C-alpha positions, 0 to 999 in steps of 0.5 A: 435216637440221639446221645443226648446226655440229658437222655443218660438216665432212660437209656440206663434203664432200658439197658436193664429191661431189654434182652440184647442180642449182642452187649459191646464192651468198649467204647472205642472206634472198634467197639463203635464199628461194631455196634454199628455193623451189627445195628444195620444188620437189625441185631438188638445192640448196647454198648458200655465204656468205662470212661467217656468214648475214644479216651484211650487209644482211639483218641491219641493216634498220630490222627490219619486213616493211613495205608499202611506204607511202612508194612512195605518195608516188612513186606506186610503186603495183605495189610497194605492192600487192606488198609488202603482199601479201608481208607478210601471206604472211610473217607467216603463215609465221612468226609467231614471228619477225614482229608486227603493230605499230600505227604512229602517223603524227603530221601537223603544221601545215606538216608533209608529211602533210595530213589530206585526203591522209593519209586518201585515201593510207593509204585506197588502201594499205589497199586495195592492200595487202590489208589485212585488216579488223581492221588497216585504217587509223584516222585520229585526232584531235589528243587520240588521238594525243597519247593514243597517244604524248604525247611527240609534238611538241605545237606544230602538231599537228592529228591522226594516221594509225594503220595497221599495220606488221610488226616482224620480227627480221630476221636471225632470218627469215632464219636460219628461211627457211635452217633450213626449205630445210635440213630440205627437203634443201639443203646449206647452209654458212657463211664459205665463200666463191666464188674462181672460177666452172667452166665446161664446154666451151661456156663455160657456169658448171657451178660454184664454187670455194670457200674455207673461210675457217675452214679455209682449204681449197679446195674445188669444188662442182659444179651445173649452175645458179648464182645470185649473190645477194650483195647488196652483193657482187653487182658484186664476184662477177660481175666473176669471170664473163667476162659483162658488162652495162650494170647496176652497184650503187649503195650507199646506207647507213642507220644505226640508233640504240638508246636505253634507255627510261628516257631515251627512254619511247616507248610506241608506234611513230611514223613521222614526217618531219624537220625538215631533209629531210622524209626520213620515219624510224621510231621503234620500241619493242622490248624496253625500248628505243626505236630510231629510223632510218633515214637514207639517204646514199651508200656507197663504203666497206668494204661489210663493215663499214659504220660509223656516223659521227658526222654519222649519229647527230646526225642521228637525234638530232635528229630525235628531239628536233625530234619528241619535243622533252621528252626532251632526247636527247643523243649519250650517250643513244644504247646501240648502233647499227647500220649497213647498206647497200642494194644499189640498181640503178644505170643509167648516166644515170640521177639517184641520185635515181630509184634505184627499190627494185624487184628485177631478175634478169640472165642472163650470156653464161655462164648465171651469173644474179644477182639484186639490189635489192629489200626484205626483205618481198619476198623470197619473191616475189623468190626465186619469180622467179629459180626459175622462171627456173632451173627453165625453163632446166634443163628447156630445157638438161636436159629436168629436171621439178620439183613444182609448189609454193607458197611462200606456203603453206610455213611456215618453221622454228619456223613450224608453230604453226597459223597466226597465227591460232593463235600466242599459244594455242600459246605458253600451251601451250607454257608449261604443258607447260614449268610441268609440267616445273619451267621458269621459265613467263617464261623459257618464253615468251620462248623460245616468243614466238621460236622457235615450233615449235622450242622443245621443242628448247631445252626439252630443253637448259633440262632437262638444265640444265648451265648452272650449272658454265658461269657463263652464265645458263640463257636465255643458255646454252640459246640457245647450244647450240640455236644450235650444235646448229641454227643454225650459230653458229661464232664469239661474233659470229653468237650476239650479233649475229644469232641473238639480237639482244642487242648491239643490244637488250641491251648489258649482257648482252653486256659482262657475259657476253662471255667466257663466251660465248667460253669456253663456245663454244670448249669446244662447239666445240673452239677452240684458243687461237689462234682463241678469242682471234681471236674474242675480239677480232672480238667486242670489236671489234663492240662497240666499233662497236655503242656508239660507230661509228668515225671513218673516211674521209668518204664519198664 
């Protein structure tokens, strides 16, 4: 099954008539992972998301599937071991959305990291995280460190550590996992908000009431088990159920800024500690830009629109100028920004600094299952834990049996490329095939690298070449049509923010073609003038937020 926007109504109809084994509430990476694991076992699954997929935390991260090196400092050995191993699985199953990135850890006199402790720490990290031989750490001299990244502060430089992280496109990772769940039979819908839970005569949850936010129509979905995987909205969703417990979320906000490489010519990803508070920050080159983050502050404002304030911008600009003193970055150099909230589990009586990044599962009296906390890297393992529990309950209560599968070995959508070792060859083969179709080879390489084994669908759209009449560049047109046919693109923001990342990493293209994108989408999906005006306004607001953030009430 494809996630086609044109078939959304048919999916909605099916949701009202089916009896599901599992209903997943939440379309971020955790919900997507749960839907994939459950369908792989043979469960009948429905998933609903109140916004667009990955619109919350899952498109607003540092865009790293990382092994959790900083948790070594807190002696969270188990977290490092698990995230390191999961990272390798995520890469293997989707090399088109995840890629190894060597990371430089500069060491300065008086800094957090000394030569000995860094060497020991990275060696422990390699061992715990099961790092493959070719990617094990190297210790660099001062000269070697400067050669890797000449912009790094020379004053007090002693050397560096060099180790591998994995860069990802978090929103695309989420959509590819979601597409795989749909391919395996899950019924999936965005812009569908759960308003209430339904119960049987024993007061056990057996479904949800949903409002389709595009058509303002309310409907019900019936299911034997319901999982709440709504990230920052977990407490809000749980409050509609009568079950109570002592745990709640504490949200923290993380901010990133993007600067063009003409202003900040970063060659090498760098992980460094700030002068102000010793917090660790990433600076990462990507597609002609450098992005830097993240901050970590408590957050109590609007969860659906966490905004970047001046304090956040100043903090990151100061951090850049401290570690890269020759670049002289100013606030005006920031092209775009994003902010995300992390849903961390807070227990009464615990100090905020003790808040763990670990995930937890709660089971209410009503049978409602909730999963919260955790990290992008651990999404597959989180899904495994909770689907194991769902399966156990379905066996106990309904005598149902399911297949034994291991999602370790299930490539996500686009990931059928013969494994990570074969990915480069796969891309070259697709470029050769595109050349035979008279398609531009650079375009073919970009599309094959980004969409993996789904690229033939994009080549077919490119060959039909109806973009000339629209005024959109071929690449943008191809991705837009593909997004409507396969990735449930409803609004221009879905496409320009989460399916392509263009708003963050290519804002000039967005400014140039935003109106045409709205026009083409309106034609493809049959918007009326009112809807078109609303979506246009939403896009303008998203551009405004990315470029300037917004003045908002002080964060409590």
